[in-house]
C-alpha positions as CSV (number, residue, x, y, z in Angstrom):
1,X,0.0,0.0,0.0
2,X,1.6,3.2,-1.1
3,X,0.2,6.7,-0.6
4,X,-0.1,8.6,-3.8
5,X,0.3,11.8,-1.8
6,X,3.6,10.8,-0.3
7,X,5.9,13.0,-2.4
8,X,4.1,16.1,-1.3
9,X,4.3,15.2,2.4
10,X,7.8,13.7,2.2
11,X,9.3,16.8,0.9
12,X,8.2,18.6,4.0
13,X,8.8,15.8,6.5
14,X,12.0,14.0,5.6
15,X,14.5,16.7,6.3
16,X,13.0,17.3,9.7
17,X,12.6,13.6,10.4
18,X,16.2,12.9,9.6
19,X,17.3,15.8,11.8
20,X,15.3,14.6,14.8
21,X,16.4,11.0,14.3
22,X,20.0,12.0,14.2
23,X,19.6,14.2,17.2
24,X,17.7,11.6,19.2
25,X,20.3,8.9,18.4
26,X,23.2,11.1,19.4
27,X,21.5,12.5,22.5
28,X,21.0,15.9,21.1
29,X,18.0,18.2,21.2
30,X,14.7,17.5,19.5
31,X,13.6,14.5,21.4
32,X,12.5,13.8,25.0
33,X,14.8,14.3,27.9
34,X,16.6,11.0,28.8
35,X,14.2,8.8,30.8
36,X,11.1,10.6,29.6
37,X,8.6,9.1,27.2
38,X,6.2,11.6,25.8
39,X,2.8,10.2,24.9
40,X,0.0,11.8,23.0
41,X,-3.5,10.5,22.9
42,X,-7.0,12.0,22.8
43,X,-7.7,11.1,26.4
44,X,-7.5,14.5,28.1
45,X,-11.2,14.8,28.8
46,X,-13.3,13.6,31.7
47,X,-14.7,10.5,30.1
48,X,-14.4,7.5,32.4
49,X,-11.7,5.8,30.3
50,X,-9.7,9.0,30.1
51,X,-9.8,9.3,33.8
52,X,-8.7,5.7,34.2
53,X,-5.9,6.1,31.7
54,X,-4.5,9.2,33.4
55,X,-4.6,7.3,36.7
56,X,-2.5,4.6,35.2
57,X,0.1,7.1,34.2
58,X,0.4,8.2,37.8
59,X,0.6,4.6,38.9
60,X,3.4,4.0,36.3
61,X,5.4,7.1,37.3
62,X,5.0,6.4,41.0
63,X,7.0,3.2,40.4
64,X,10.1,5.3,39.6
65,X,11.5,2.6,37.4
66,X,13.8,4.9,35.3
67,X,11.1,5.9,32.8
68,X,8.7,8.8,33.3
69,X,5.6,9.2,31.1
70,X,4.9,12.8,30.0
71,X,1.3,13.2,28.9
72,X,0.8,15.6,26.0
73,X,-2.8,14.6,25.1
74,X,-5.6,16.6,23.5
75,X,-9.2,15.4,23.3
76,X,-10.4,17.3,20.3
77,X,-9.6,15.3,17.2
78,X,-8.9,18.2,14.8
79,X,-6.6,19.8,17.4
80,X,-4.9,16.5,18.1
81,X,-4.2,15.8,14.4
82,X,-3.0,19.3,13.8
83,X,-0.6,19.1,16.8
84,X,0.6,15.7,15.7
85,X,1.2,16.7,12.1
86,X,3.0,19.9,13.2
87,X,5.2,18.0,15.6
88,X,6.2,15.5,12.9
89,X,6.8,18.2,10.3
90,X,9.3,19.8,12.8
91,X,10.8,16.5,13.8
92,X,9.6,16.7,17.4
93,X,6.8,14.2,17.6
94,X,6.2,12.3,20.8
95,X,7.9,9.0,21.4
96,X,4.4,7.3,21.5
97,X,1.2,8.6,19.9
98,X,-2.1,7.2,18.7
99,X,-3.0,7.0,15.1
100,X,-5.7,5.3,13.0
101,X,-3.6,3.1,10.7
102,X,-4.0,2.5,7.0
103,X,-3.3,5.4,4.6
104,X,-3.2,7.7,7.6
105,X,0.3,6.4,8.6
106,X,1.8,5.0,5.4
107,X,3.6,8.3,4.7
108,X,5.2,8.1,8.1
109,X,6.2,4.5,7.5
110,X,7.7,5.4,4.1
111,X,9.6,8.3,5.6
112,X,11.1,6.0,8.2
113,X,9.6,7.8,11.2
114,X,7.9,4.8,12.9
115,X,9.4,1.9,14.7
116,X,8.7,-1.7,13.5
117,X,7.2,-3.2,16.7
118,X,7.0,-6.8,15.4
119,X,10.4,-7.8,16.9
120,X,9.2,-6.6,20.3
121,X,5.9,-8.5,20.0
122,X,7.7,-11.7,19.0
123,X,10.1,-11.3,21.9
124,X,7.1,-11.5,24.3
125,X,4.6,-14.1,22.9
126,X,2.3,-13.8,25.9
127,X,1.8,-10.1,25.1
128,X,1.6,-10.7,21.3
129,X,-1.0,-13.4,21.6
130,X,-3.2,-11.6,24.1
131,X,-4.7,-9.4,21.4
132,X,-8.0,-10.4,19.7
133,X,-7.7,-11.8,16.2
134,X,-7.1,-9.7,13.1
135,X,-6.5,-6.4,14.8
136,X,-3.2,-5.5,13.1
137,X,-4.3,-5.3,9.5
138,X,-4.2,-1.5,9.2
139,X,-0.6,-1.5,10.6
140,X,0.8,-3.8,8.0
141,X,1.9,-2.6,4.5
142,X,2.8,-4.7,1.5
143,X,5.7,-2.4,0.5
144,X,7.1,-2.1,4.1
145,X,7.6,-5.3,6.1
146,X,6.8,-5.0,9.8
147,X,4.1,-3.9,12.2
148,X,3.8,-0.2,12.9
149,X,1.2,0.0,15.7
150,X,-0.1,-1.8,18.8
151,X,-3.9,-1.8,19.1
152,X,-5.4,0.1,21.9
153,X,-9.1,0.4,21.1
154,X,-11.6,-1.9,19.6
155,X,-15.0,-0.4,18.7
156,X,-18.2,-0.8,16.9
157,X,-20.9,1.9,16.3
158,X,-24.3,1.3,17.8
159,X,-27.6,3.1,18.1
160,X,-28.3,3.8,21.8
161,X,-31.9,4.6,22.6
162,X,-34.1,5.7,25.5
163,X,-36.8,3.1,25.9
164,X,-39.3,5.3,27.7
165,X,-39.0,8.1,25.1
166,X,-39.5,5.7,22.2
167,X,-42.4,4.1,23.9
168,X,-43.9,7.6,24.5
169,X,-43.8,8.1,20.7
170,X,-45.6,4.8,20.1
171,X,-42.6,2.6,19.4
172,X,-41.6,-0.3,21.7
173,X,-38.6,-1.4,19.7
174,X,-35.7,0.5,18.2
175,X,-35.5,1.1,14.5
176,X,-34.1,-1.8,12.5
177,X,-34.2,0.0,9.2
178,X,-34.1,3.5,7.9
179,X,-37.8,3.8,7.1
180,X,-38.7,3.0,10.7
181,X,-36.0,5.3,11.9
182,X,-37.6,8.2,9.9
183,X,-41.0,7.3,11.3
184,X,-39.7,7.4,14.9
185,X,-37.9,10.7,14.3
186,X,-41.1,12.2,12.8
187,X,-43.2,10.9,15.7
188,X,-40.8,12.4,18.3
189,X,-40.8,15.8,16.4
190,X,-44.6,15.8,16.4
191,X,-44.5,15.5,20.2
192,X,-42.1,18.4,20.4
193,X,-39.2,16.1,21.2
194,X,-35.8,16.4,19.5
195,X,-34.9,12.9,18.3
196,X,-31.1,13.2,18.4
197,X,-28.3,15.6,18.7
198,X,-25.3,15.6,16.4
199,X,-22.0,17.3,17.4
200,X,-21.0,18.2,13.8
201,X,-18.9,21.0,15.1
202,X,-16.4,18.1,15.0
203,X,-16.8,16.9,11.4
204,X,-16.0,13.3,12.2
205,X,-19.6,12.9,13.5
206,X,-21.3,13.2,10.1
207,X,-18.2,11.4,8.7
208,X,-19.2,8.4,10.9
209,X,-22.8,8.7,9.8
210,X,-21.6,8.4,6.2
211,X,-19.4,5.4,7.1
212,X,-22.4,3.6,8.5
213,X,-24.5,4.5,5.5
214,X,-21.9,2.8,3.3
215,X,-21.7,-0.3,5.4
216,X,-25.5,-0.6,5.9
217,X,-26.2,-0.1,2.1
218,X,-23.4,-2.0,0.4
219,X,-21.2,-3.7,3.0
220,X,-17.5,-3.9,3.3
221,X,-16.9,-4.4,-0.5
222,X,-18.0,-0.8,-1.1
223,X,-15.1,0.4,1.1
224,X,-12.7,-1.5,-1.2
225,X,-14.5,-0.2,-4.3
226,X,-14.3,3.5,-3.1
227,X,-10.6,3.0,-2.4
228,X,-9.8,1.5,-5.8
229,X,-12.1,4.0,-7.6
230,X,-14.5,1.4,-9.1
231,X,-17.1,3.2,-7.1
232,X,-16.8,7.0,-7.3
233,X,-17.9,9.6,-4.8
234,X,-20.0,11.2,-7.5
235,X,-21.7,7.9,-8.3
236,X,-25.6,8.2,-7.9
237,X,-25.4,5.5,-5.3
238,X,-23.1,7.6,-3.2
239,X,-24.9,10.8,-3.9
240,X,-28.0,9.1,-2.5
241,X,-26.2,8.6,0.8
242,X,-25.2,12.3,0.9
243,X,-28.9,13.1,0.2
244,X,-29.9,11.1,3.4
245,X,-27.4,13.1,5.5
246,X,-28.9,16.3,4.1
247,X,-32.4,15.1,4.7
248,X,-31.7,14.2,8.4
249,X,-30.2,17.6,9.0
250,X,-32.9,19.6,7.2
251,X,-35.8,17.7,8.9
252,X,-34.3,18.6,12.3
253,X,-33.6,15.0,13.4
254,X,-30.3,16.2,14.8
255,X,-31.6,19.5,16.2
256,X,-31.6,23.0,14.6
257,X,-27.9,23.7,14.3
258,X,-25.7,20.6,14.2
259,X,-22.6,22.4,13.0
260,X,-22.7,24.7,16.0
261,X,-22.9,21.8,18.5
262,X,-19.8,20.0,19.9
263,X,-19.6,16.3,20.7
264,X,-19.6,16.8,24.5
265,X,-23.1,18.5,24.1
266,X,-24.3,15.6,21.9
267,X,-23.2,13.1,24.5
268,X,-24.7,15.0,27.4
269,X,-28.0,15.5,25.7
270,X,-28.6,11.8,25.5
271,X,-27.3,11.2,29.1
272,X,-29.7,13.8,30.5
273,X,-32.8,12.5,28.6
274,X,-33.0,15.5,26.3
275,X,-33.0,13.4,23.2
276,X,-34.2,9.9,22.5
277,X,-31.4,8.3,20.5
278,X,-27.6,8.6,19.9
279,X,-25.4,6.8,17.4
280,X,-21.9,6.5,18.8
281,X,-19.0,4.1,19.2
282,X,-18.8,1.5,21.9
283,X,-16.3,3.8,23.6
284,X,-19.4,5.7,24.8
285,X,-20.6,2.8,26.9
286,X,-18.6,3.6,30.0
287,X,-19.8,7.2,29.9
288,X,-23.4,6.0,29.7
289,X,-22.8,3.7,32.7
290,X,-21.1,6.5,34.7
291,X,-23.2,9.5,33.8
292,X,-26.7,8.5,32.7
293,X,-29.3,10.4,34.7
294,X,-31.8,7.6,35.4
295,X,-32.1,3.9,35.6
296,X,-29.6,2.3,33.3
297,X,-32.1,-0.4,32.4
298,X,-33.9,2.4,30.4
299,X,-31.0,2.5,27.9
300,X,-31.1,0.0,25.0
301,X,-28.5,-0.8,22.4
302,X,-29.3,-1.6,18.8
303,X,-27.6,-2.0,15.5
304,X,-27.2,1.1,13.4
305,X,-30.3,0.8,11.2
306,X,-29.8,-0.8,7.8
307,X,-30.8,0.4,4.3
308,X,-30.2,-3.0,2.7
309,X,-31.2,-5.8,5.0
310,X,-28.4,-8.0,3.5
311,X,-26.0,-5.7,5.5
312,X,-27.8,-5.6,8.8
313,X,-24.8,-7.1,10.5
314,X,-22.1,-5.0,8.8
315,X,-20.5,-2.6,11.2
316,X,-18.3,0.4,11.2
317,X,-15.8,-0.9,13.7
318,X,-12.6,-2.9,14.3
319,X,-9.4,-1.4,15.6
320,X,-10.0,2.2,16.2
321,X,-6.6,3.3,17.3
322,X,-3.1,2.0,17.9
323,X,0.0,3.2,19.6
324,X,2.7,4.1,17.1
325,X,6.3,4.5,18.3
326,X,8.7,7.0,16.9
327,X,12.0,5.5,15.8
328,X,14.8,6.7,18.0
329,X,17.9,5.1,19.4
330,X,17.9,1.6,21.0
331,X,17.5,2.8,24.6
332,X,14.7,5.2,23.7
333,X,12.9,2.5,21.7
334,X,13.1,0.1,24.7
335,X,11.6,2.8,27.0
336,X,8.8,3.6,24.6
337,X,7.9,-0.1,24.2
338,X,7.9,-0.5,28.0
339,X,5.2,2.2,28.1
340,X,3.2,0.7,25.3
341,X,3.2,-2.8,26.9
342,X,2.1,-1.2,30.2
343,X,-1.0,0.3,28.5
344,X,-1.8,-2.8,26.4
345,X,-1.2,-5.9,28.5
346,X,-4.1,-8.2,29.7
347,X,-3.8,-7.0,33.3
348,X,-4.3,-3.4,32.2
349,X,-7.5,-4.3,30.2
350,X,-8.9,-6.3,33.1
351,X,-8.4,-3.2,35.3
352,X,-10.0,-1.0,32.7
353,X,-13.1,-3.3,32.5
354,X,-13.3,-3.3,36.3
355,X,-13.1,0.5,36.5
356,X,-15.7,1.0,33.8
357,X,-17.9,-2.0,34.8
358,X,-17.8,-3.0,31.2
359,X,-16.6,-1.9,27.8
360,X,-15.2,-3.6,24.7
361,X,-11.4,-4.1,24.5
362,X,-8.7,-5.3,22.2
363,X,-7.4,-8.0,24.5
364,X,-8.2,-11.4,25.7
365,X,-8.5,-11.4,29.5
366,X,-10.5,-12.8,32.4
367,X,-12.9,-10.5,34.2
368,X,-11.6,-9.9,37.7
369,X,-13.4,-11.6,40.6
370,X,-16.4,-9.7,41.9
371,X,-16.8,-7.4,38.8
372,X,-20.3,-7.2,37.4
373,X,-20.6,-6.2,33.8
374,X,-23.2,-3.6,33.0
375,X,-26.3,-4.4,30.9
376,X,-25.4,-2.0,28.1
377,X,-22.1,-3.8,27.5
378,X,-23.9,-7.2,27.7
379,X,-26.4,-6.1,25.0
380,X,-23.6,-4.8,22.8
381,X,-21.7,-8.0,23.1
382,X,-24.8,-10.0,22.1
383,X,-25.2,-7.9,18.9
384,X,-21.5,-8.3,18.1
385,X,-21.8,-12.1,18.4
386,X,-23.9,-11.9,15.1
387,X,-21.6,-9.4,13.4
388,X,-20.4,-10.4,9.9
389,X,-17.9,-7.8,9.0
390,X,-16.2,-4.6,10.2
391,X,-14.6,-1.7,8.6
392,X,-13.1,1.4,10.1
393,X,-13.5,4.9,8.6
394,X,-14.0,4.3,4.9
395,X,-11.2,6.6,3.9
396,X,-8.7,4.8,6.2
397,X,-8.4,2.2,3.3
398,X,-7.9,4.8,0.6
399,X,-4.5,5.1,-1.1
400,X,-4.6,8.9,-0.8
401,X,-4.0,10.0,2.8
402,X,-5.9,13.3,2.4
403,X,-9.2,11.6,1.8
404,X,-10.4,11.4,5.3
405,X,-10.2,15.1,5.7
406,X,-11.5,15.7,2.2
407,X,-14.6,13.6,2.6
408,X,-15.4,14.9,6.0
409,X,-15.1,18.5,4.8
410,X,-17.4,17.8,1.8
411,X,-19.9,16.0,4.0
412,X,-20.0,18.9,6.4
413,X,-20.7,21.2,3.5
414,X,-24.1,19.4,3.3
415,X,-25.0,21.1,6.6
416,X,-24.0,24.5,5.1
417,X,-26.3,24.4,2.1
418,X,-24.3,22.5,-0.4
419,X,-26.0,20.0,-2.7
420,X,-25.1,16.3,-2.7
421,X,-23.7,16.7,-6.2
422,X,-21.4,19.4,-5.1
423,X,-20.1,17.2,-2.3
424,X,-19.4,14.5,-4.8
425,X,-17.6,16.9,-7.2
426,X,-15.4,18.3,-4.5
427,X,-14.2,14.8,-3.4
428,X,-13.6,13.6,-7.0
429,X,-11.7,16.8,-7.8
430,X,-9.3,16.1,-4.9
431,X,-8.9,12.4,-6.0
432,X,-7.3,13.7,-9.1
433,X,-4.5,15.4,-7.2
434,X,-1.6,12.9,-7.4
């Protein structure tokens, strides 16, 4: 897999990268101070997992084992990616950072920025074999032997719903298909109830909605077809998906001003019973358990509604994020791997489950004695037992690394008055930049 946009990025990156690698290996400036491992994630907010993760940093540092973790995390995705790209461009990226794999990191692999972690996995078979099956696919590249990330989050996108609010609108079951979803939304609006909130101030939210439309209409093969251009973003089948997004916005299913709402507000509106439904990743489950204002038995979990019933059990999901390690000198690499192993071993995940009373994780582990798993997680696991296929963000599999940003920007334009055809044209025009 080779990014067609590499030459543009490499011209900016390689001189800086070579400079920082030389400085790091010689002990010069540009990297972390000796004994420090800088780590950058998106877990700087007050979500339960973020709080747990920061607590584990303190636990690690309190051991005073010669390595100190320095947290440089940012929760907002756009800010996080801007900071990461800037740090890489100047040759001062953290020793450990999270990324999403696939085309998102192939430029970094090609530029020699990332450490191949496969030798470290092989040196510790118990750690290597603790991961669920098939989680490393987005961190392998045909042109570059090795493994360039260690999974840290597994996820699937579900529809969470408020049972009482749906029943009040005349529906005792969640929507299985889009026609039913529309009927439920219209019934709620007729009662003066906002069906959902969408935090499209962060454009990944409508981007995720689009991912699910693809999976629930055409399945995983469409992800491959969009990547190899046998299915184009201006194809009538794709334009129909853009039309659905525009429809949901214009009918007010997501409230009056989705682009002015942030994700924290979206999450809070569901947790405080202001809206009846929320589509979100499984990472949201611990927050539901921790912060829902009411009896947790009132919260149900359903599949994201299908457009084509053949793809009912096709999910946006899989490995959400992995830790990538910046290539430094041998001692710095060992310290960074020590940190990554600390955050990804089976004991860590068992503790995370116990803290959150549930959740879905990348590792095989035994639930700790006395830990009761919440009903939301139990329902999600039951649905996943029937899952047939998973794909992450559609553009993760695209050979052009800019496509995630390009598609999300075009989709957000639908909220600003753009027509579906314009969104398609904008994306296809960028595809032609080689």
